[in-house]
Structure formats: structure tokens, C-alpha cells
C-alpha positions as CSV (number, residue, x, y, z in Angstrom):
1,M,111.5,98.8,112.7
2,E,113.6,101.8,111.9
3,D,113.1,103.8,108.6
4,E,116.4,102.5,107.2
5,E,115.3,98.9,107.9
6,K,111.9,99.5,106.3
7,A,113.6,100.7,103.1
8,K,115.7,97.5,102.9
9,A,112.7,95.2,103.6
10,P,112.4,92.7,100.8
11,T,109.2,92.5,98.7
12,V,108.2,89.0,97.7
13,V,106.4,88.7,94.3
14,H,105.2,85.3,93.1
15,S,104.8,85.0,89.4
16,V,101.4,83.7,88.0
17,P,101.7,80.2,86.4
18,R,101.1,80.4,82.6
19,E,98.0,78.2,82.7
20,L,96.3,80.6,85.2
21,R,96.9,83.8,83.3
22,G,94.1,85.8,81.8
23,I,91.3,84.0,83.6
24,G,90.5,86.4,86.4
25,I,92.0,88.7,89.1
26,R,94.6,87.6,91.5
27,I,93.9,89.0,95.0
28,E,96.7,89.1,97.5
29,D,97.4,90.4,101.0
30,D,100.0,93.0,101.8
31,V,101.7,92.1,105.1
32,L,104.1,94.4,107.0
33,I,106.6,92.5,109.2
34,T,107.4,94.4,112.4
35,A,109.7,93.8,115.3
36,N,106.6,92.6,117.3
37,G,105.0,90.4,114.7
38,C,103.1,91.2,111.5
39,E,100.3,93.5,110.3
40,V,98.0,92.5,107.5
41,L,97.5,95.9,105.7
42,T,94.7,94.6,103.4
43,A,92.6,92.8,106.0
44,G,89.5,94.9,105.1
45,T,89.4,94.0,101.4
46,P,87.0,91.4,99.9
47,K,88.9,88.3,98.8
48,T,86.6,85.3,98.3
49,V,84.4,85.0,95.1
50,D,81.2,85.5,97.1
51,E,82.7,88.6,98.9
52,V,83.9,90.2,95.6
53,E,80.6,89.5,93.7
54,R,78.6,90.8,96.7
55,A,80.7,94.0,96.8
56,C,80.3,94.4,93.0
57,A,76.5,94.0,93.3
58,E,76.3,96.5,96.1
59,T,78.5,99.2,94.4
60,P,76.7,100.2,91.2
61,R,78.7,103.4,90.7
62,L,82.1,104.2,92.3
63,P,83.2,107.6,93.3
64,R,85.9,109.2,91.2
65,P,89.3,108.2,92.6
66,P,91.3,110.9,94.4
67,S,94.0,112.6,92.4
68,R,96.8,111.4,94.7
69,R,97.8,107.7,94.7
70,P,96.1,105.9,97.6
71,R,98.5,104.5,100.2
72,V,98.7,100.7,100.7
73,R,97.9,101.3,104.4
74,E,94.4,102.4,103.5
75,P,92.3,99.2,103.1
76,V,89.2,101.2,102.0
77,A,91.0,102.8,99.1
78,L,92.5,99.5,98.1
79,A,89.0,98.0,98.1
80,L,87.7,100.7,95.9
81,L,90.5,100.0,93.4
82,L,89.5,96.4,93.5
83,L,85.8,97.2,92.9
84,A,86.7,99.4,90.0
85,G,87.7,96.2,88.2
86,C,84.4,94.6,88.8
87,A,83.0,95.8,85.5
88,T,85.5,93.4,83.8
89,F,85.5,90.8,86.5
90,Q,85.6,87.3,85.0
91,T,84.9,88.5,81.5
92,E,86.7,85.5,80.2
93,L,87.6,82.0,81.3
94,R,90.4,80.7,79.1
95,D,92.7,77.7,78.9
96,A,94.1,75.5,76.1
97,R,90.8,73.8,75.4
98,F,88.1,76.3,75.9
99,T,87.7,80.1,75.8
100,L,84.4,81.3,77.5
101,V,83.5,84.9,76.8
102,N,81.0,86.6,79.1
103,H,78.6,88.8,77.0
104,G,76.1,89.2,79.8
105,N,75.9,89.6,83.5
106,F,77.0,86.0,84.2
107,T,78.7,85.3,87.5
108,S,81.9,83.5,87.8
109,T,79.9,80.6,89.2
110,E,77.9,80.4,86.0
111,L,81.0,80.5,83.9
112,Q,82.6,77.8,86.0
113,R,79.4,75.7,85.7
114,V,79.4,75.9,81.9
115,R,83.2,75.2,81.9
116,A,82.6,72.0,83.9
117,Q,79.8,70.9,81.5
118,L,82.2,71.3,78.6
119,D,84.7,69.0,80.3
120,V,81.9,66.5,80.9
121,G,80.9,66.6,77.2
122,L,84.5,66.4,76.0
123,S,85.2,63.3,78.1
124,A,82.0,61.7,76.9
125,L,82.8,62.5,73.3
126,E,86.3,61.1,73.6
127,R,84.8,57.8,74.9
128,S,82.4,57.7,72.1
129,I,84.3,58.8,69.0
130,G,87.9,58.7,70.2
131,P,90.6,61.3,70.6
132,I,89.7,64.8,69.4
133,P,92.2,66.3,66.9
134,A,94.2,69.2,68.3
135,H,93.2,71.6,65.6
136,K,89.6,71.6,67.0
137,F,90.8,73.5,70.1
138,P,90.5,76.0,71.6
139,V,86.7,76.0,71.4
140,V,85.3,79.5,71.8
141,V,82.0,79.7,73.7
142,N,80.1,83.0,73.7
143,L,77.7,83.2,76.7
144,R,74.8,85.3,75.5
145,P,72.0,86.8,77.7
146,G,68.4,85.9,77.0
147,R,66.6,83.1,75.3
148,G,67.9,83.1,71.8
149,V,68.7,80.2,69.5
150,S,71.9,78.5,70.5
151,H,74.1,77.5,67.6
152,S,77.7,76.9,66.5
153,Y,77.5,78.0,62.8
154,G,77.0,74.4,61.6
155,G,79.8,73.2,63.9
156,Q,82.3,75.4,62.0
157,G,82.6,78.4,64.4
158,A,82.2,79.6,67.9
159,I,79.4,78.3,70.1
160,E,76.7,81.0,70.7
161,L,75.1,79.9,73.9
162,Y,71.8,81.1,75.3
163,W,69.5,80.0,78.2
164,V,72.5,79.9,80.6
165,H,70.7,81.7,83.5
166,E,67.8,79.3,83.2
167,E,70.2,76.3,83.2
168,R,68.6,75.1,80.0
169,A,71.5,75.7,77.7
170,P,72.4,73.0,75.2
171,I,76.1,73.0,76.1
172,I,77.0,69.5,75.2
173,H,74.7,69.5,72.2
174,E,76.6,72.4,70.6
175,L,80.0,71.0,71.7
176,T,79.1,67.8,69.9
177,H,78.5,69.7,66.7
178,V,82.0,71.4,66.9
179,L,84.0,68.3,67.9
180,A,82.2,65.5,66.1
181,G,81.8,67.3,62.8
182,Y,78.7,68.6,60.9
183,T,78.3,68.6,57.1
184,S,75.0,70.3,56.4
185,A,75.0,69.2,52.8
186,N,74.9,65.6,54.0
187,G,71.7,66.1,56.0
188,H,70.9,66.7,59.7
189,W,69.3,63.8,61.4
190,T,72.4,62.0,62.6
191,Q,74.2,65.2,63.6
192,E,71.2,66.7,65.5
193,G,70.1,63.4,66.8
194,F,73.6,62.5,68.2
195,A,74.1,66.0,69.7
196,S,70.7,65.9,71.5
197,Y,71.4,62.3,72.6
198,M,74.7,63.4,74.1
199,Q,73.1,66.4,75.8
200,D,70.3,64.3,77.3
201,E,72.6,61.6,78.4
202,Y,75.5,63.6,79.9
203,G,74.3,67.2,80.3
204,E,72.9,68.6,83.6
205,D,70.8,71.2,81.7
206,V,67.3,70.1,80.6
207,A,67.7,71.5,77.1
208,F,66.1,71.8,73.7
209,P,64.8,69.8,71.9
210,T,64.0,66.7,74.0
211,Q,64.6,67.7,77.6
212,K,65.7,64.1,78.5
213,V,62.4,62.5,77.4
214,A,63.0,61.8,73.7
215,H,61.2,58.5,73.5
216,A,58.2,59.7,75.5
217,L,57.9,62.7,73.3
218,V,57.8,60.6,70.1
219,K,55.1,58.4,71.6
220,V,53.0,61.5,72.3
221,I,53.8,62.9,68.8
222,R,52.5,59.7,67.3
223,Q,49.4,59.7,69.5
224,E,48.7,63.3,68.4
225,G,49.1,62.6,64.7
226,S,52.1,64.9,64.3
227,F,54.7,62.3,63.3
228,L,56.8,63.4,60.3
229,P,57.7,60.9,57.6
230,M,61.1,59.8,59.0
231,L,62.6,58.9,55.6
232,D,61.8,62.5,54.5
233,V,63.5,63.8,57.6
234,M,66.5,61.8,56.8
235,R,66.7,63.2,53.3
236,D,66.5,66.9,54.4
237,R,69.7,68.7,53.5
238,S,71.0,72.2,54.1
239,R,67.9,72.8,56.3
240,G,65.8,72.9,53.2
241,K,62.5,71.5,54.6
242,Y,62.2,70.4,58.2
243,F,65.3,71.6,60.0
244,G,65.1,75.3,59.1
245,L,64.4,78.2,61.5
246,G,61.5,79.3,59.3
247,T,59.4,76.3,60.3
248,P,59.9,76.1,64.1
249,W,57.2,73.4,64.7
250,E,58.4,71.1,62.1
251,R,62.0,71.8,63.2
252,W,61.2,70.7,66.7
253,L,59.5,67.5,65.5
254,A,62.4,66.7,63.2
255,Y,65.0,67.2,66.0
256,T,62.9,65.2,68.5
257,Q,62.3,62.2,66.1
258,S,66.0,62.2,65.1
259,T,67.1,62.2,68.8
260,S,64.8,59.3,69.7
261,L,65.8,57.2,66.6
262,T,69.5,57.9,67.4
263,R,69.0,56.8,71.0
264,Y,67.2,53.7,69.8
265,L,70.0,52.8,67.4
266,I,72.8,53.4,69.9
267,E,71.1,51.6,72.8
268,T,69.9,48.6,70.7
269,Y,72.7,48.1,68.2
270,G,75.7,50.0,69.7
271,A,77.4,53.3,69.1
272,A,80.0,51.8,66.8
273,K,77.4,51.0,64.1
274,F,75.7,54.4,64.4
275,L,79.0,56.2,64.0
276,K,79.5,54.5,60.7
277,I,76.4,56.3,59.3
278,Y,77.1,59.6,61.2
279,D,77.3,62.7,59.1
280,R,76.9,60.9,55.8
281,P,74.2,61.3,53.1
282,V,71.3,58.9,53.6
283,E,72.0,57.3,50.2
284,A,75.5,56.4,51.4
285,M,74.3,54.8,54.7
286,D,74.6,51.0,54.4
287,F,71.7,50.1,56.7
288,V,71.5,46.5,55.4
289,G,75.2,45.9,55.8
290,L,75.3,47.3,59.3
291,Y,71.9,46.5,60.7
292,G,70.7,43.6,58.5
293,K,67.6,45.5,57.5
294,S,66.6,48.6,55.4
295,A,66.1,52.1,56.7
296,G,62.4,51.7,56.4
297,A,62.4,48.4,58.4
298,L,64.5,50.1,61.2
299,I,62.1,53.0,61.3
300,D,59.1,50.6,61.7
301,E,61.0,48.7,64.4
302,W,61.8,51.9,66.3
303,S,58.3,53.3,66.0
304,K,56.8,50.0,67.4
305,F,59.3,50.2,70.3
306,V,58.4,53.8,71.2
307,T,54.6,53.2,70.8
308,E,54.7,50.2,73.1
309,L,57.0,51.9,75.7
310,P,55.4,51.8,79.1
311,G,55.5,54.7,81.6
312,D,53.9,58.0,82.3
313,T,54.0,60.5,79.4
314,S,52.5,63.5,81.2
315,A,55.8,65.4,81.3
316,A,56.4,64.7,77.7
317,R,52.8,65.7,76.8
318,A,53.3,69.1,78.6
319,V,56.4,69.7,76.6
320,Y,54.6,68.7,73.4
321,F,51.7,71.2,73.9
322,S,54.1,73.9,75.0
323,M,56.0,73.6,71.7
324,R,52.9,73.2,69.5
325,G,51.3,76.2,71.1
326,G,54.4,78.4,70.8
327,G,54.6,78.6,74.6
328,R,58.2,79.6,74.5
329,R,60.7,80.4,71.8
330,L,62.6,77.4,70.5
331,P,66.3,77.7,71.6
């Protein structure tokens, strides 16, 4: 190819679709077409997710770039420019429904895993409670390092998500708070119970509070004499007694009992009836009209069911004593 022909050679630039903008780095090859075929100028650069992340991990500090602009024909220089962007690699994962913000050293694989779980939770919630209003989106999820307390500001703000590395993050739990609604002044048992039920039922993470063994945990709680008066748990509002962070043991008991009772009501009487008492003050819950019996009678029925439930409780017992002994911080 003569110099004059090279100067006239077209450059093909493909625009990025709008839905794919702002979620990562587009990596392309530069190909020189010659009279004898083609030459891939960037053959030496990392391109797959694994290659880029491995290159980032192996390059803790990059040399200062040369003062002159590197030529495209130098794959090594181009790779260094690519690695320079690793500090911000996959800092966000954004679309119309969710914005995931990486506040730790989470890999793109971890972000994609959380994103997939959000989709699972959204689909499950839409099947349970119906279409989600458009104003609920986008949901912001801040991925935080460490083992802090995951929360969503009472379902009114962004989701602050911990325990991601350990795959014990209550992803669907917190999503339920945001999308299903949460009025703290009305109490907590239906909101926390339903959120934990959804996490246990549809989440892949084994998360706080019940770790997929709600009924077995309540059976152990009763055997150990730690059972909280359930009517008092139902009456607790604005985290005034059992659900507050200042009483972690009672908080875990209240969450666990609420989850088990919610599961029992949904699986025995159906989700439609439960959703009619969801996020309402206990005084406004028409138990007799919906279930044909009082709240106290329902509690007795549920308690008898859990107590007589067959099966091994060793896993639940291990969780119980870990929580009672402060074996790990409650998420």
C-alpha cells in the first residue's frame, strides 16, 4: 500500500448503543488492511474480562507514560494505556432499572452477579405484588466492602449492600423494601418478614437473618426459651423495642420470628391474603375477616406447626448459638 493510499484509507467507527453506554470499557482491535491481507495491530493487548482483570491485578503501579503520544503500532504502549484505566474499571453498572456503584475492590463478575440477583428479585416481586411503578426506578445499589449492616434507609433510599464478597448479601431482601414499600411508623414485622421470605425463597445468597432455615430457627428459639411475645413484636413501631440496632439479639429474634410467621401465612393461606395486611398498623389488620381467626389464634397455630415440624435442626442450632454468642456481627 502506497503512502497516498494509506492516507485515503477509511476508518470505520461503530457507535455505542445507548443502553450500553457508561457501564464499562469498550475494547476494540485496530486492523491494517494491506495489499497482501490484514495485520491486527493490537493483537498483544488483553481483551477478555479475565485477561483485563488479571492484567490489572498484576500491575499495581504503572510507569509514567512517555511524553510523546504512543503509536498505534506499539501493542505494549496501547496495553499500558488500557491498564491505566483499570483503577476505574467497572466502577458502575448502569441501566434503566438499576445503578450499581462499586465502592470496593469488587470484580466485574461480582457486579454482574449482584445485578443478576436484582433481576431475579424484581421478577419474583412482580409475580407477587404486580407491576412496579416506574418512579421506583432506577434503584441505586452501593456495593460496600466489609461486613456492615445492609440497609436501604427504610426502603426510601439507595441500597447499601455489604457481605458481597462472602456471597451472604441480602440483595433481594433490601430490594423488597425499596419496591414493595416500607412505612416504619406502621411497624416492621410484615415488611421485614416478607423481605426475608423473598430473600430465602429466591436469593442465592445465604443471608441474614434466617439463612433459609426460618422455621427450624424458630423451633430452636422455642426450645431454648428465647421466643419473644409475637404480639409485642407486631406492635413494635419505628424500631422502638425489638427491631432497633441497639438490641442486636432481640433484633435477630424479631426478624427471625417475623420471617417464619410470614412464610407460614403465605404458604398456608396464600400471598394474596398476606399482602392485604402488609405494611399496615397491626390494629388495622383484619385477621378475622381474612383468616377467620384472631392474631393470637394464628400465632398459636403457627407456633404449634413449627414446634411439631420434623427434620434435623442442627444447622439452625448452629446459627442460633452463633447469633446468641455474638459470633459475627449482624448484617
